[in-house]
N, C-alpha and C positions, 0 to 999 in steps of 0.2 A: 791648285788655287780655286775656292768657291767663286760662285756667280759674283758676290759682292767685293770682292777683292778684285777679279777682273774687271769688273765696272769701274772700282777705284783707281783702280791703276791706270786706267785707260783715262780717267778724268783728271788722273794726277798729271798724265806724261801730256796734256792739253794743255794745263795748267800752267808747270812748268816752261812747255816752249812757249806759251804766249809771255809768262813773268819774264822770260831773257830773249825772247825772239823781236818784240818791239823793242825795248830797250838797245838790241842790237841796232835794229834798223834806224832807231832815232839816234844813234852813235853814229855810226856809218855815214848819215846825213850831216850831224853833227860835228864828226873828224874833218870834213871837208868844208866846213864854214867857219868855225872857230880854231881849226889846226889842233897840232899835236900839245901847243903849248895852253891853249884854253881848256882843252879836254885836261891836261894835268891840274891845275888851278880848281877845276872843279872835283876831280877825284880825289885831291888832297883833302879841302874842303869837307868833303863828304865822307871821307876816310875819318875825319877829325871826329865830327859827330857821330858815326858809326860808332864811337868807343861809350859816348853818352847813352844813345839806344840801346848799347849790350848791357850799361848800367841800370838802366829806367826797367828793363826787361826782368832782371834778377832772374834768368832761368826759368819765366815763365812759359814760352811758346814750348819747349817740351815735357816741363811738369804737369804743365796744363791739359793736354794731350793726354795723359798716361793717368792722371785723375780723372779726368772728366771718362775717359772710357773705362776704368773701374766701375765709376756708379751706374753707367748702364742706362738703364729705362727708369730709374727713379729719381722723378722728376723733384720730390722735397729736397733730397741728396744732391742732387744737379744743382739746385736754384743757390742751396746754401754755400756749398763749396764755389758755385760762380761768383756768386757774393764776397764771399771772405779774397777772392782770387784778383778780384777788380780792385778791393779797396788794398791789398799788397801793392797791386801795381801803381796805382794812383798816389802812393805813399814815396815809391822809389823815383817815379819819373816825374815828380815836383821838385825833389833834391836834384836828380839829371838835369833838368829844366835851368834852374836857378845857377847851378855850377858852371855849364854849358855857356850861360850868358855872362856871367861873371869872368870867364877863362877870356871870350872874346874882346871884353872891354879890357883886358889888365896883358893882355900879349901884345907886341906894338903889331907885328907881322899880321895876327887876325884880325886888328883892330883896323889896318890898314885897309884890307880887303872886306869891312865890314857887312857891308849888301851880300855879298855872296854867302859870308859862314853865317848870316843871321836868316838867308832862305833854307840852306842847308840842315839849320835848325829846326826848321818847322818839324821833322820827323822827329826830334827829339820832344818835344810839345804834343804831339799829336798823338805818342805813344800813349796817351792814357785810354785809347779808345782801340788800342790794338789785341783785339781778342780772336784773332785765326786759331789758337789753340780751341776754343771751343768748337769750332766747326770741323776740325779733323779728328777732336775728340769723338764725336758724335759721327764721322764718318759723311759728312756731308760734301763731298769733293764736288758734286756737280755743281752748287754754288758756290764754291771758292772759283772753282772753272770760268763759269759765266762771267764772275764776277771782275774776274783780273782782266779778261780777254776786252771787256767794254771798258773798264779804266783805262787799260795799256792803249787800246783805241784811241781815246780823247786825248793819253799823253802824245803819242804819234801825232795827230792832227794838230797838236797845240804847237810842237816842235818847229815842224814845218811851215807854221804860219807865223811863229813870231822868232824864229832863229834866225836871222836873214843877212849878219857881220858876223866878222872875228871879235867883236866887242859883247856881242849878245851871249856869251859864256855863263852871266849873272841870271838872264833868263831861263837859258837850259837848265842851269841848279834850280830853279824855281818851278819850273813845269815838273819836275821828276820830284819834288817835294810834296807838291799840291796833287800828283799822282797816288800817293801813298796816303795821303789825308782824305782824298776820295774812296779808297778801299774801304778806310777805318768807317767814314760814315755810310755807307752801304750797309757795313756790318754793323753798326747800330741797328739799325730799322730790321735787318734778318734777323738780328737776336732774340727779338721780342718774340717772336714765333717757338721758341726754343726753353729762353728762360726769364725767370722774373727774378728781382731782388727778394734775399728773406735775408732781415737782418737779427734774427731770434737765434739766440744763443751761439755767437760766431766765434769762432775757434781758430784764430787767426796766428795764435803761437805755432801750434804744430805743423804748418806748413813752414816755418821759416828755417829750422834745421839741413831739411833736404833741398830748400832751395838754396838757401847758403851753400850747399855744395855745389847745386847745378852753376849757380851763379859764378862761384869760384873757377869753376873748369871751362864756363862758356867765356869767363875774361880773358884766363889764359889761353883757350883758344885764340881769341879775337888778339890778343899780344902776339902770337906767331903767325896768324894770316892777316892782321892788318897792320902789323908794325912795318913790311916791306914798302907801302906806299907813304908811310908816315916817315921812316928813313932816306927814303928817295927823294920826296919833296925840300926834307930839311939837310941831306948833304950832296945833292944833288940839282937837278934840274925841272923845271914843270917838264920841257919837254921828255926826259927818260921817264917823268912820273905818268905822263900821257902814252907812251909807246906802252908801258907797263901796264897800264888799268886797263886798254884796249885788248893786247895780248891774255892779259886775265879773263876778259869778256868771253871771248873766243872758246875758252878753256870750259867757264863754267858752263857755257851752253851745253859742251860736249856733256861734262859730268851731270848734268841737270838731267838732260835726256836719256844716260844711262842709267841716273837711278830714281827715275820717276816710277818704275814699277814696282821696284823693293823699297820707294820710301812711303808707301801707304802700308807697310807691314806692321809698324809699330804699334797702333791700336791692340791689332790681334795678336801679336806677338805677346803684348802686356798680359794678354785675356788668356794666351793659352799657356804660359808659361806657370800661370797661378792653376789651370783647370787642367791641361792634356799636355802634357811634357812631347807624348810620341808626336804630336801635329806641332807642335814648336818646331823640333828638327826637323821636321819635314817640310814645314816652310822655310827654314834659314836654309837647307841644299838645296831647294829648287831656287832661292833667290841666289846663290853662288851662282848654277847652272846658270840662268838667263844672264848675270853680269859675265860669265866667260864667254858666253857667245856675243855681245854688243861692245864689250869694251876694248879689248885688243884691238880688233880692226879698227873702232872708234880710234886709237891713239894713234897707230901706225899708219891708219889714213891720213888724220889730220897732220902727222909728221911729214910726208911724201908731199901734201899739196899746201904746205904753209904758205910757202911763196905767192902761189895762186888766190888763196884765201883773203893775203894781206891786201894783197892788190886791186882784187875783186872789192873787199870791202872798204878800206881805209885809203886806198891810192898812195903812190910812189912815195907821200912825205913820210909815212910809218914802215919805209921799209925793213928799216932796222928792228921791228919788233917779232921780224920771222926767226930769227935764233929765240928769240925770249919763249914764244908760243912753242917752238921745237922741245926747249927744256921742261915747256910746262906740261906738254903731252903724258909725260910719266905719272902726272897727277890723275890722269884721268881711270888710269888702274887703280892707284894707291887710295884714292878717295872714295872713288866707288864702291870697292870692297869693305873699305874701311868703314863708309857709312851704316853698310848692313850689318858686316861681323864684329864692328867695335861698338860707334854710336846707337845706333838700335838695341843691340845685344844689352850692353853695358844700362840703359834707360829701361828696358824690357823687364830686367833682371834684379831692380833698384840696385845696382852695383855702382852709383853715379860717382862714388869717393875713388873708384878704380881710376879714373880720369885725372885726377889731380896731380897723381907726380909724373904723368906721362906729358900732361898739358905744360906743365912746370919745367921739364927739363925741357921740352923744345921751343917755351917760350925764351927760356936761356938762351940758348944754343945759336936760335934763330937772328936772336939781337946781335950775338956776337959776332956770327957768321955774315951778316948783313953790314956788319962796321968794318968788318976783313975786306968783302968784295965790291960794296958799292962804289969807295972810292977809285976801284980799279976797272968795273966790269958795270957800273950804274945798274941798267934795269934786269941784265942778264944776271948779274952777280945777285939781285933779290931773287928773282925766279930761282936760281939754285938754293937758296937761302930755303925758300918754302918747299921746293922737295926734298929736301934733307929734313925739314920740320915735321912733314907730313908722315917720310917714312918711319920715324921715330916715334912720334906720337900713336900712328896704329898701330907698328910693332909692340910696344910694350903694352897697350890694352888687350890685343890678338891674346899674345901671351896668357894674361888674367883671364880672359875668355875661354880658353882652349884649357886649361886649368880646371876651371868651374864647370865648364857644359861638354869636353869632348867631343869636340866636334869633328865629323867628317866631310872630310873636303873633295869634290867631285874632279878627281885629278886627270881622268881621259877627257873630261869636258876642256879643261883648263887646255890640255895639251894640242886638242883638235884647235880651240880658238887661234893659240900663238901661231901653230904651225900653218892654217889657212889664211891666217891675217898675214904673215911675211910671203906668202906668195902672192896675195892681194895684192900690198904693198909693191910690189916688184911688177904687177903687170900694171899698176898705177902712175909707177914714176915713168915708165915707156912712154905711157901717155901724155903725161904731163911736159918730155922732152919733146915731145915731138912735133913740127912746126905747125902750130898752130895759132895764129898769132891775135885770134879774136878769145879775151880771157873769158867768155861769157863760156863758149863753145869749150873752151880746152876746161873746166872748172866742171859744167854739164857730163862731158865725155867722160873725164876720171870718176866722177860720181856714180854715175849709171854702170860704166865699165867692174868699178871696182865691187859695187855692191853683187850685180851677177856673179862675177867670178868669185866671191866670197859665199853666197848661196848655194853655188851649183858644187862649190868644193866639197861644202859641209852636206850637203844631199849626198853625193860620191861619197863620202866615210861614213854616212850614216848617222849623223849629231842629231842628239835626241830634239834638240831647241829647233834645228832647221826643219826637222820633219812633222814636230806638232805646229809648226806655223805654216809650212805646206798645208797641213791636212784641217786647219782654223780657214787657210785663203780657198780651200778647195769647199769645206762647208758652206763660208760665206757666198762663192758663186754658185753654190747648187749643184757641185760636182761629187756624184757618189757620196755616200755616208761612210 
């Protein structure tokens, strides 16, 4: 990887860690104050609002990155493109906001908790100013990272200051929505340095076809990734929804950490696919090696330490989330590789339509599986449905991408990652069952011993990523060249 990608990867790691770590800290605090029922109420309302946010975005977060990256440094083209996409975003955000308000007032369950739903609906309204795609397209990851850390810090302070009793779940939801709003406020100020409006000879129509395809795939993706909480909240209890939501937060943090390096590849893959196919495939291959090195130990380590993680973060009232987390650990591998080999490759190569059959099938099956399992298994049934859906959607897309690109896979790296992770998992298991009454010490020892075991094993078997990592560490420490 060149220096810019390494730099962007580092900033993207910091960005994603901040984007999930701060909300995790707030949820850890909130879980002990508003408890599982309060967390479930907020998660359900945010879930309903997220459908309208997805509709209002119309695929722009992905399409905008690719198109902004394509125009490069041509400011006239960038200004014209930015203006066109902002206008389209405004149209659909207006429709989404009206529909959301109408829905809240018409459905009795939503109307009975109208303040909570309106607080969560702020995110729908504020989508007018959602232009993260601009900064990703021009690869301004440093700005995105600094902004995110500042805003999430403000969110954390707000929650600690204002969420004091179990009845403050509405305040918790409001803080989360206002944090999103603050992100957009900084974006608008910063965007003036890179773009300006250009209303001359606008061509809105040419964007609709690819945006509609992306929007359909995003909506179908939302149908199978968000419907779990929707159906849990409707068919079961707020407690089950809260357990599922917090278990999912843990998994999303791990997945985000695993994909942070490869997540910055999209602008470069879009460019390489048009200009340098050799560099395109080399970047994919390197991404797979990185994922093989980090996803397997993350999944196995979390599976083993799930009881300790739940006790540490959420307390004994969330004990039933342990099994849910263990089911979810499969997603760490599936979604991490899927992000690179399916999502990014499909977008970079302009094959958005390939996503539609996969997402449609996954959405239908997810609803069916949820309907069958939630009444019997509650949050665990929803987790099983989510894992099966992800396997289906990524398997279908990978099949199409393999036929198109004839990808080569780092089999040796994958086997090394699996083997050394299993050994590490055994070591961590014995650490966790040791008689160590203090949970903080048990978790710390498990993490430190697990990481050291994994690294030493991979250095012993000469894993490429481990050796490169050691070389970088030595250079940074000034130990030999």
